[in-house]
C-alpha positions as CSV (number, residue, x, y, z in Angstrom):
1,M,-0.1,0.2,0.0
2,S,1.3,3.2,-0.8
3,T,1.3,6.1,1.2
4,Q,-1.3,7.9,-1.2
5,Q,-3.8,4.9,0.3
6,V,-3.5,5.7,3.7
7,E,-6.5,7.5,5.7
8,I,-5.3,8.8,8.9
9,L,-8.1,10.2,11.4
10,F,-7.8,12.9,13.5
11,I,-9.2,13.2,17.1
12,C,-9.2,16.3,18.8
13,G,-10.3,15.9,22.3
14,S,-10.2,19.7,23.3
15,P,-13.5,21.4,24.1
16,R,-12.2,24.5,22.5
17,S,-11.8,25.4,18.6
18,R,-8.0,26.8,19.8
19,T,-4.7,25.3,20.5
20,S,-5.2,21.7,20.1
21,E,-7.2,22.3,16.9
22,A,-4.0,24.5,15.7
23,L,-1.4,21.9,16.5
24,L,-3.0,19.4,14.8
25,S,-3.6,21.4,11.7
26,F,0.6,21.0,11.4
27,V,0.4,17.5,11.8
28,E,-2.3,17.2,9.3
29,Q,0.0,19.6,6.9
30,G,3.0,16.4,7.3
31,V,0.4,13.6,6.9
32,R,-0.7,15.4,3.5
33,E,2.9,16.5,2.3
34,V,3.7,12.9,1.9
35,G,0.2,12.2,0.0
36,A,-1.9,10.6,2.7
37,R,-5.6,11.5,3.4
38,S,-6.8,12.9,6.6
39,R,-10.2,12.9,8.7
40,K,-11.0,14.8,11.6
41,F,-13.5,14.2,14.3
42,L,-13.3,17.8,16.3
43,L,-15.1,17.3,19.7
44,S,-15.4,20.9,19.6
45,N,-17.9,20.7,17.1
46,K,-19.3,17.1,18.0
47,H,-21.6,15.8,20.7
48,I,-20.5,12.4,22.5
49,A,-23.1,11.7,25.3
50,P,-21.3,10.1,28.3
51,C,-22.0,6.2,28.9
52,N,-24.9,5.7,31.2
53,G,-23.7,2.0,32.0
54,C,-26.9,0.3,31.0
55,G,-25.6,-2.7,30.1
56,H,-27.5,-2.2,26.1
57,C,-24.2,-3.4,24.5
58,E,-23.2,-6.4,26.4
59,K,-26.4,-7.9,25.1
60,T,-26.4,-6.6,21.2
61,G,-22.7,-4.9,20.8
62,D,-24.5,-1.4,20.2
63,C,-24.7,1.4,22.2
64,I,-28.6,2.5,23.1
65,L,-27.7,6.1,23.2
66,A,-26.9,5.9,19.3
67,D,-29.7,3.7,18.5
68,E,-32.2,5.5,16.0
69,D,-35.3,4.1,17.7
70,S,-34.4,4.3,21.3
71,R,-31.1,6.7,21.9
72,L,-31.8,9.0,24.2
73,F,-30.2,11.5,22.8
74,A,-31.6,13.4,19.1
75,N,-27.8,15.0,18.3
76,D,-25.2,12.2,19.7
77,D,-22.3,11.9,16.9
78,Y,-21.4,8.3,18.0
79,A,-22.5,6.6,14.8
80,E,-20.1,9.1,13.1
81,L,-17.4,7.9,15.2
82,V,-17.8,4.4,14.7
83,E,-17.8,4.8,10.9
84,A,-14.9,6.9,10.8
85,L,-13.0,4.4,13.1
86,S,-14.0,1.3,11.0
87,Y,-12.2,3.4,8.2
88,A,-9.5,4.6,9.2
89,D,-6.0,3.0,8.5
90,A,-4.4,4.9,11.6
91,L,-5.4,7.1,14.0
92,A,-3.9,10.4,15.5
93,V,-5.5,11.6,19.0
94,V,-4.4,15.5,20.0
95,A,-4.9,15.2,23.7
96,P,-5.1,18.3,25.7
97,L,-3.5,17.6,29.4
98,Y,-6.8,18.4,32.2
99,F,-5.3,17.3,35.6
100,A,-2.5,14.8,34.3
101,G,-5.4,13.2,32.1
102,P,-7.9,13.5,29.5
103,T,-10.7,16.0,28.7
104,A,-13.9,15.6,30.2
105,Q,-15.2,15.2,26.0
106,L,-12.1,12.6,25.5
107,K,-13.2,10.5,28.3
108,A,-16.6,10.5,27.3
109,L,-15.9,9.3,23.8
110,F,-13.0,6.8,25.4
111,D,-15.9,5.3,27.6
112,R,-18.0,5.2,24.4
113,M,-15.9,2.2,23.5
114,Q,-17.1,-0.1,25.3
115,P,-19.4,-1.9,22.9
116,F,-16.0,-2.8,21.0
117,W,-15.1,-4.5,24.2
118,S,-18.8,-6.4,24.7
119,R,-18.4,-7.1,21.1
120,S,-14.8,-9.2,21.5
121,Y,-15.0,-10.6,25.0
122,L,-18.7,-11.3,25.5
123,L,-20.5,-11.6,22.2
124,G,-17.3,-13.5,20.7
125,Q,-17.3,-11.5,17.4
126,K,-14.5,-11.1,15.5
127,P,-12.3,-7.8,17.1
128,P,-11.3,-5.4,14.7
129,P,-7.9,-5.2,12.6
130,K,-4.8,-3.8,14.3
131,R,-4.1,-0.2,13.9
132,P,-1.2,1.6,14.8
133,A,-2.2,5.1,16.6
134,Q,-0.2,7.5,18.2
135,I,-1.3,10.6,20.7
136,F,-0.1,14.1,20.3
137,I,-0.1,15.9,24.1
138,L,-0.1,19.5,24.4
139,G,-0.4,21.6,27.4
140,G,0.5,24.4,29.4
141,G,3.1,22.9,31.4
142,G,4.1,22.7,35.3
143,D,1.8,20.1,35.9
144,K,4.2,18.0,38.5
145,H,2.1,14.7,38.2
146,G,3.1,14.5,34.4
147,Y,0.5,12.9,32.0
148,D,0.8,9.3,32.7
149,P,-3.2,8.7,33.3
150,L,-4.0,10.4,30.4
151,V,-1.3,7.9,28.5
152,T,-2.9,4.7,30.2
153,I,-6.2,5.9,29.8
154,S,-6.1,6.4,25.9
155,R,-4.1,2.9,25.5
156,S,-6.9,1.3,27.1
157,A,-9.6,2.3,25.5
158,L,-8.3,2.6,22.2
159,A,-7.1,-0.8,22.3
160,V,-10.3,-2.5,22.1
161,A,-11.4,-0.4,19.4
162,G,-8.5,-2.2,17.1
163,F,-5.6,0.7,17.7
164,S,-2.2,0.4,19.2
165,V,-0.6,3.3,20.6
166,E,2.7,3.3,19.0
167,K,4.2,6.4,19.9
168,I,3.5,9.5,22.7
169,Q,4.2,12.8,21.5
170,N,5.1,15.6,23.6
171,F,4.2,19.0,22.8
172,I,3.8,20.8,26.6
173,G,4.5,24.2,25.8
174,F,2.7,24.7,22.3
175,K,0.9,27.4,21.9
176,H,-1.3,29.1,19.6
177,A,-0.1,31.4,17.1
178,K,-1.9,34.2,18.6
179,D,-1.0,33.7,22.2
180,V,2.9,34.0,21.3
181,A,4.1,37.3,20.6
182,P,5.6,38.6,17.2
183,F,8.8,39.2,17.4
184,P,9.2,43.4,17.2
185,T,10.7,44.9,14.5
186,D,14.4,46.9,14.6
187,E,12.5,50.1,15.2
188,E,9.9,48.9,17.8
189,A,13.0,47.0,19.6
190,E,14.6,50.0,20.2
191,G,12.5,51.1,23.2
192,I,12.8,47.3,24.7
193,A,14.7,46.5,27.5
194,L,17.4,43.6,25.9
195,G,16.0,41.0,28.7
196,E,12.5,41.3,27.6
197,L,14.0,41.0,24.0
198,A,15.9,38.1,24.5
199,H,12.3,36.5,26.2
200,L,10.6,37.2,23.2
201,R,13.1,35.8,20.7
202,K,13.6,33.2,22.5
203,A,9.5,32.4,23.1
204,A,9.5,32.8,18.8
205,A,12.2,30.0,18.5
206,A,10.2,27.5,20.6
207,Q,7.3,28.0,18.5
208,R,8.6,27.8,15.7
209,E,10.4,24.8,16.8
210,F,6.9,23.0,18.1
211,E,5.6,23.8,14.3
212,Q,8.3,22.1,12.5
213,R,8.3,20.0,14.6
214,A,4.5,18.7,14.3
215,V,4.8,18.8,10.4
216,A,7.9,16.6,10.3
217,A,5.6,14.2,12.9
218,G,3.0,14.0,10.7
219,R,5.3,12.8,7.5
220,A,6.8,10.5,9.8
221,F,3.7,9.0,11.5
222,A,1.9,8.8,8.0
223,R,4.9,7.1,6.3
224,F,5.2,4.6,9.3
225,V,1.5,3.8,8.6
226,G,2.2,3.1,4.9
227,K,4.8,0.8,5.6
228,S,2.9,-0.8,8.2
229,M,0.3,-1.8,5.9
230,I,2.5,-3.1,3.6
231,K,4.0,-5.2,5.8
232,L,1.0,-6.4,6.5
233,E,-0.3,-7.6,3.2
234,L,2.9,-9.1,2.6
235,Q,2.4,-11.0,5.5
236,A,-1.5,-11.8,4.0
237,E,-0.1,-13.3,0.9
238,L,2.7,-15.2,2.9
239,M,0.2,-16.8,4.5
240,Q,-2.2,-17.9,1.8
241,L,0.6,-19.1,0.0
242,E,1.7,-21.3,3.2
243,A,-1.7,-22.3,2.9
244,E,-1.6,-23.2,-0.6
245,M,1.4,-25.2,0.0
246,A,-0.1,-27.2,2.5
247,E,-2.9,-28.3,0.8
248,L,-0.8,-29.4,-2.1
249,Q,1.4,-31.5,0.2
250,S,-1.7,-33.3,1.3
251,D,-2.8,-33.9,-2.0
252,E,0.2,-36.0,-2.3
253,P,0.1,-40.0,-2.7
254,D,1.6,-41.7,0.1
255,A,4.6,-43.9,-0.4
256,S,3.5,-46.0,2.4
257,V,-0.3,-47.0,0.8
258,P,-0.1,-49.3,-1.9
259,L,-1.4,-47.2,-5.3
260,S,-4.3,-48.2,-7.0
261,S,-4.7,-49.2,-11.0
262,A,-6.0,-45.6,-11.6
263,Q,-2.5,-44.2,-9.7
264,D,-0.1,-47.0,-11.6
265,D,0.9,-44.0,-13.9
266,I,1.7,-42.1,-11.4
267,G,3.8,-44.4,-9.3
268,A,5.6,-45.7,-12.6
269,D,6.4,-42.1,-13.1
270,T,7.5,-41.5,-9.5
271,A,9.7,-44.6,-9.3
272,S,11.3,-43.3,-12.8
273,Y,12.0,-40.1,-11.0
274,R,13.8,-41.2,-7.8
275,I,15.8,-43.5,-10.1
276,V,16.8,-40.4,-12.0
277,N,17.5,-38.3,-9.0
278,Q,19.0,-41.4,-7.8
279,L,21.3,-41.5,-10.7
280,D,22.5,-37.7,-10.6
281,S,23.0,-38.3,-6.4
282,D,25.3,-41.0,-7.2
283,F,27.0,-39.7,-10.5
284,E,28.2,-36.3,-8.5
285,A,29.1,-38.1,-5.4
286,L,31.3,-40.3,-7.8
287,K,32.8,-37.5,-9.8
288,Q,34.1,-35.5,-6.9
289,T,35.5,-39.3,-5.7
290,A,37.2,-39.0,-8.9
291,R,38.6,-35.7,-8.5
292,A,40.1,-36.4,-5.2
293,A,41.7,-39.5,-6.2
294,H,43.0,-37.8,-9.9
295,S,40.7,-39.7,-11.3
296,T,41.7,-43.3,-10.7
297,K,40.9,-46.2,-13.0
298,S,39.1,-47.8,-10.1
299,N,37.2,-44.7,-9.2
300,Q,36.3,-44.7,-13.2
301,A,35.3,-48.2,-12.7
302,E,33.2,-47.7,-10.0
303,L,31.2,-44.8,-11.9
304,D,30.7,-46.9,-14.7
305,A,29.4,-49.8,-12.6
306,A,27.0,-47.0,-11.3
307,I,26.0,-45.8,-14.8
308,E,25.6,-49.1,-15.9
309,E,23.4,-50.2,-13.1
310,A,20.9,-47.3,-13.1
311,V,20.8,-47.8,-16.6
312,A,19.8,-51.0,-16.3
313,Q,17.3,-50.4,-14.0
314,M,15.4,-47.8,-16.0
315,S,15.7,-49.8,-18.9
316,E,14.2,-52.8,-17.4
317,H,11.2,-50.1,-16.7
318,D,10.6,-49.2,-19.4
319,T,10.6,-53.1,-20.7
320,D,8.2,-53.3,-17.6
321,E,6.0,-50.6,-19.3
322,D,6.5,-51.8,-23.1
323,V,5.0,-55.3,-22.1
324,S,2.3,-53.6,-19.9
325,K,1.3,-51.5,-22.4
326,D,1.0,-54.7,-25.0
327,V,-1.1,-56.4,-23.1
328,E,-3.6,-53.5,-22.5
329,E,-3.9,-52.9,-26.2
330,S,-4.4,-56.4,-26.8
331,A,-7.7,-56.4,-24.5
332,L,-9.0,-53.6,-26.6
333,P,-11.4,-54.1,-29.7
334,E,-9.5,-53.4,-33.0
335,D,-11.1,-50.0,-33.6
336,E,-9.2,-48.8,-30.6
337,T,-6.0,-50.2,-31.4
338,G,-6.0,-49.0,-34.9
339,A,-5.8,-52.5,-36.5
340,A,-9.0,-51.8,-38.8
341,D,-7.4,-48.7,-39.9
342,N,-4.0,-50.5,-41.2
343,P,-4.8,-53.9,-42.5
344,P,-1.8,-56.2,-43.3
345,G,0.3,-54.9,-46.1
346,A,-1.3,-51.6,-46.4
């Protein structure tokens, strides 16, 4: 599968259409630069109702909140999410950090993965195929508890939906462009203290580095997904070839079982094949021995004897076939042997 055939689904877990979506746009830019396709599910303009633990999916495999007839929320976007997940070759989650964990909106989305779990572990349905995922974490920084809770929750929820988190991308400190003060011009810099200028220069450089790294991460992720899909396709082809080889081997005649009359020809061909193989093997072995002994007469005599013996076996086999053929033809009517078409003296 080429990169052009890859589709990556972006899920943005922020309730606001601002910094997280700005980071997403840079990652998506990198994905598209290498020809991959992207699709976005932005929680800032979607509604995912929280799971109410009703147990409906444990019996049916479907979420009652998204059921057309009985759902409790008419504007629930869960069905769109499931459809997007089913088509995605990979997943990129842009996750703002709220108290070391996910936002309420993203946690609600993760909890709605319960039907995937019910189908695989309770109803015995085939689980979705494993596909790669990455998490892009951003926040203001300064939380001494880090972001391990967000990572653990994300891994657990995404796994049941068929996604394996391959990498965590830390963008703590990334800002929206509107929140980064532009570096002043030369005229403006004349009235600014040197310390403040250094701070502005450092902030602008850090933001520029974030943006470049996000674009590069998008390119790298798309290429990784493309290579992963090629690997899966090759593995599937290999498994198919192995199955076909096993089927062919199971169709071969068993040498320990006597051949039926309908398999005599096959058995004869097999015997001829074995004699020829043995002849080749003996011939090569004796040639090597003769070379080692400088082609002595004794080795040459052994070689000649082996060849004569193999030729005799082949001749004997051919004679048996001719006799068998004569007996079969003598039992046939004249019109089948061709005698009527070729009278004596013709």
